[in-house]
N, C-alpha and C positions, 0 to 999 in steps of 0.2 A: 678533751680535753687532758693533758698531761703534770702529774702527778713526779714529789722529790721523797722517795719511800725506805726501810729497810725488814726485811723481816727478819727473826730474828724469834728464839725462841729462852723460855720462862716461865721453872720446873715446871717441864717435858710437856706448852704450848709455842706453838705460830704466839708471836707477835707481831703486826704488824708496826711501827710507827711512821706517819706520817708528813715531813715538811711545810711547814704555813707561813706566810706571815702571821703577823703579828694579829692583824685588828682579824683575824681570825677567828678568835680567844673574844676579841672581847666581847660577841655574844653569846655567854654561854647558850641559850638555850641553837643559835646557829649552831655552833659546835659541839653541840648532844647528837644535830639536826644532822650535818658532816659523817660524823666515830658511824649514822647506822645506812647513814643510804656509800658508806666503803666497805663496808663487813656486812652490811645482804647482797648489794648490786655484782661488788667489784672481787675481796674476796676473801668471803666465811668467815676470818678469824676478832682478835678483837681489835682493832686500833684506836694509835695515839699520837694525834699530833704536836708533835713541838712546832718550837718560832723563837726564834729570840729575841733572849731579853737581858737585862742591866744584867751582866757576866755570869750568872747561871742561862740557861736556855729554857725558856714556859712548853709545857707539861703537864698535857689535860686530856684526860682520860674518864671516862666511866669508872673499869677500878683503883682504888688506890691503894691496894698493892704494888700493880700493873707500875704504879703512873709513880710511886717512890724509888722501885726499878732504875724504872727511864731514866727521872731523873738525876741517879750518882752513875749511870753508868757516865765511862767516852764516846762525845756521842760521833767522836767519829771514827770512831774502833767497827764503827758497824758498816754491815754490807747495805754500800746508801746504791737506789738503783732510779732510774729514768718508770715511771713507766706511763705508758696514755693509753688514755679508754677513750 
């Protein structure tokens, strides 16, 4: 599996922002399970999912404060990289 992700800091904590297709966020249970898998198996850091949306990207995560921060961050400025899992 290959993903596009950015590792960044928010309030002295590392977070991982993962770019996904919009359909991944159409089911909350699936999206939450994907986040748990990424956090527990691969990154050991909080993960937020981002998908293209009308206008602004759609952001999904378990922590509302982090989600709000990511939603207001210009995503083009993040250090995106490809990760092979």
